[in-house]
C-alpha positions as CSV (number, residue, x, y, z in Angstrom):
1,M,0.0,0.0,0.0
2,P,1.4,3.5,-0.9
3,S,2.4,5.7,1.9
4,R,0.1,8.7,2.9
5,S,2.6,11.2,1.4
6,T,2.1,9.8,-2.1
7,I,-1.6,9.6,-2.0
8,A,-3.6,12.4,-3.7
9,P,-4.6,15.2,-1.4
10,T,-7.8,14.7,0.5
11,H,-10.9,16.7,-0.2
12,G,-10.2,18.7,3.0
13,A,-6.6,19.5,2.0
14,R,-7.8,20.7,-1.4
15,I,-10.4,23.0,0.3
16,I,-7.6,24.5,2.5
17,T,-5.3,24.9,-0.4
18,V,-8.0,26.7,-2.4
19,A,-8.9,28.9,0.6
20,L,-5.3,29.9,1.2
21,S,-4.8,30.6,-2.5
22,A,-7.9,32.8,-2.5
23,L,-6.7,34.6,0.6
24,A,-3.3,35.3,-1.0
25,L,-5.0,36.6,-4.1
26,A,-7.3,38.8,-2.1
27,L,-4.4,40.2,0.0
28,S,-2.1,40.8,-3.0
29,P,-3.8,44.1,-4.2
30,A,-3.6,45.5,-0.6
31,T,0.1,44.5,-0.5
32,S,0.6,46.1,-3.9
33,V,-1.1,49.3,-2.8
34,R,1.1,49.4,0.4
35,A,4.1,48.9,-1.8
36,E,3.1,51.6,-4.1
37,E,2.5,54.0,-1.2
38,G,6.0,53.1,0.1
39,K,7.5,53.9,-3.3
40,K,5.7,57.3,-3.4
41,A,6.8,58.1,0.1
42,D,10.4,57.1,-1.0
43,A,9.9,59.5,-4.0
44,D,9.2,62.3,-1.5
45,A,12.3,61.6,0.5
46,V,14.5,61.3,-2.6
47,F,13.1,64.5,-3.9
48,L,13.8,66.4,-0.7
49,T,17.3,65.0,-0.3
50,Q,18.2,66.1,-3.8
51,V,16.4,69.4,-3.9
52,V,17.2,71.0,-0.6
53,P,21.1,70.9,-0.9
54,S,20.8,72.0,-4.6
55,I,18.7,75.0,-3.8
56,A,20.8,75.9,-0.7
57,A,23.8,75.8,-3.0
58,S,22.1,78.0,-5.5
59,V,21.4,80.6,-2.8
60,K,25.1,80.9,-2.2
61,I,25.9,81.2,-5.9
62,I,23.2,83.8,-6.5
63,D,24.2,85.8,-3.5
64,Y,27.8,85.9,-4.9
65,E,26.4,87.3,-8.1
66,V,24.4,89.9,-6.4
67,M,27.5,91.1,-4.5
68,N,29.8,91.1,-7.5
69,T,27.9,92.0,-10.6
70,S,28.3,95.5,-12.1
71,N,25.2,95.2,-14.4
72,E,22.2,96.7,-12.7
73,K,19.6,94.6,-14.7
74,V,21.4,91.4,-13.8
75,K,21.7,92.5,-10.2
76,E,17.9,93.3,-10.0
77,F,17.1,89.9,-11.5
78,A,19.6,88.0,-9.3
79,E,18.1,89.7,-6.2
80,R,14.6,88.6,-7.1
81,V,15.8,85.0,-7.8
82,L,17.8,85.0,-4.6
83,K,14.7,86.0,-2.6
84,Q,12.7,83.2,-4.3
85,H,15.4,80.6,-3.8
86,T,15.9,81.5,-0.2
87,E,12.2,81.1,0.4
88,S,12.2,77.9,-1.6
89,V,14.9,76.3,0.5
90,K,13.0,77.3,3.7
91,T,9.8,75.8,2.3
92,A,11.5,72.6,1.2
93,G,13.3,72.3,4.5
94,A,10.0,72.7,6.4
95,H,8.5,69.9,4.2
96,A,11.5,67.7,5.0
97,K,11.1,68.4,8.8
98,R,7.3,67.7,8.5
99,L,8.0,64.4,6.7
100,N,10.9,63.5,9.0
101,V,13.4,63.4,6.1
102,A,17.0,64.4,7.0
103,V,18.5,66.9,4.4
104,D,21.6,68.9,4.0
105,A,20.4,72.5,4.0
106,D,23.9,74.0,3.8
107,G,24.7,73.4,0.1
108,G,28.4,74.2,0.7
109,K,29.8,71.2,-1.2
110,E,27.5,71.7,-4.1
111,S,28.2,75.4,-4.5
112,K,32.0,75.3,-4.1
113,E,33.0,74.4,-7.7
114,M,30.7,77.1,-9.3
115,L,31.8,79.7,-6.8
116,D,35.5,78.9,-7.5
117,K,34.7,79.4,-11.2
118,L,32.8,82.6,-10.8
119,S,35.4,84.1,-8.4
120,K,37.9,84.1,-11.3
121,L,35.6,86.2,-13.5
122,K,34.7,89.9,-13.6
123,G,32.2,92.1,-15.4
124,S,30.2,90.7,-18.3
125,E,32.2,87.4,-18.2
126,L,31.0,86.9,-14.6
127,D,27.4,87.8,-15.5
128,A,27.4,85.6,-18.6
129,A,28.7,82.6,-16.6
130,F,26.2,83.2,-13.9
131,L,23.2,83.5,-16.3
132,G,24.4,80.4,-18.2
133,W,24.6,78.4,-15.0
134,L,21.2,79.7,-13.9
135,S,19.7,78.8,-17.3
136,H,21.2,75.3,-17.0
137,I,19.8,74.6,-13.5
138,H,16.3,75.8,-14.5
139,H,16.3,74.0,-17.8
140,D,16.3,70.5,-16.2
141,T,13.1,69.9,-14.3
142,A,13.3,66.1,-14.1
143,V,13.6,65.9,-10.3
144,F,10.6,68.2,-9.9
145,D,8.6,66.4,-12.6
146,N,9.3,63.1,-10.9
147,E,7.9,64.4,-7.6
148,V,4.8,65.7,-9.3
149,K,4.3,62.3,-11.0
150,N,5.4,59.9,-8.3
151,G,5.2,61.8,-4.9
152,S,2.6,60.9,-2.3
153,D,2.5,64.1,-0.3
154,A,0.0,66.6,-1.8
155,E,1.7,69.7,-0.3
156,L,5.1,68.6,-1.6
157,K,3.7,67.9,-5.0
158,T,2.2,71.4,-5.1
159,Y,5.6,72.8,-4.0
160,A,7.2,70.9,-6.9
161,K,4.6,72.2,-9.4
162,N,5.1,75.8,-8.3
163,S,8.8,75.4,-8.4
164,I,8.6,74.3,-12.0
165,T,6.6,77.4,-12.9
166,A,9.0,79.8,-11.1
167,G,12.0,78.0,-12.6
168,N,10.5,78.4,-16.1
169,E,10.1,82.2,-15.4
170,H,13.7,82.4,-14.2
171,L,14.9,80.4,-17.2
172,K,13.2,82.8,-19.7
173,E,14.5,85.9,-18.0
174,A,18.0,84.6,-17.6
175,R,18.1,83.7,-21.3
176,E,16.9,87.1,-22.3
177,L,19.5,88.8,-20.2
178,L,22.2,86.5,-21.5
179,A,21.2,87.3,-25.1
180,K,21.5,91.1,-24.3
181,L,24.9,90.6,-22.7
182,K,26.2,88.7,-25.8
183,K,25.2,91.5,-28.2
């Protein structure tokens, strides 16, 4: 006689197997939703850890331009952008604190290379390098776009959307000023 382990499953065992399979299928969407929420929360954290140091660095670079430009129009523009970026880093930092995400709000490492480059320039060369840098940083909105698409925090997504709008305005004006400098 064959042993019990080689005999086909009993009717009760089949019912238990079917019930466990049904339970697993029923729970998988909930697990999938929780996993998706986790990814979105991770997107928020990644966004903040990338954006806060970058904006903090931009504040240092823009402040340098404000202090060293001799072009009144560039200075007025840089002062407006400095004010907006200073407020932006405060807002992003507050979101990081609210969401319990550790961020580097100094930006010293990220600004050093550009500040070294700018410190070697004077007059229109300084202004052109600054406006070119500012155009470059506002041209690439991928980090902000990713937060709008994949983030979970509604307030942070709104911040990202508003930052894209402000950045596009800065980009347009920086390009216009740069074109005037090159004439």
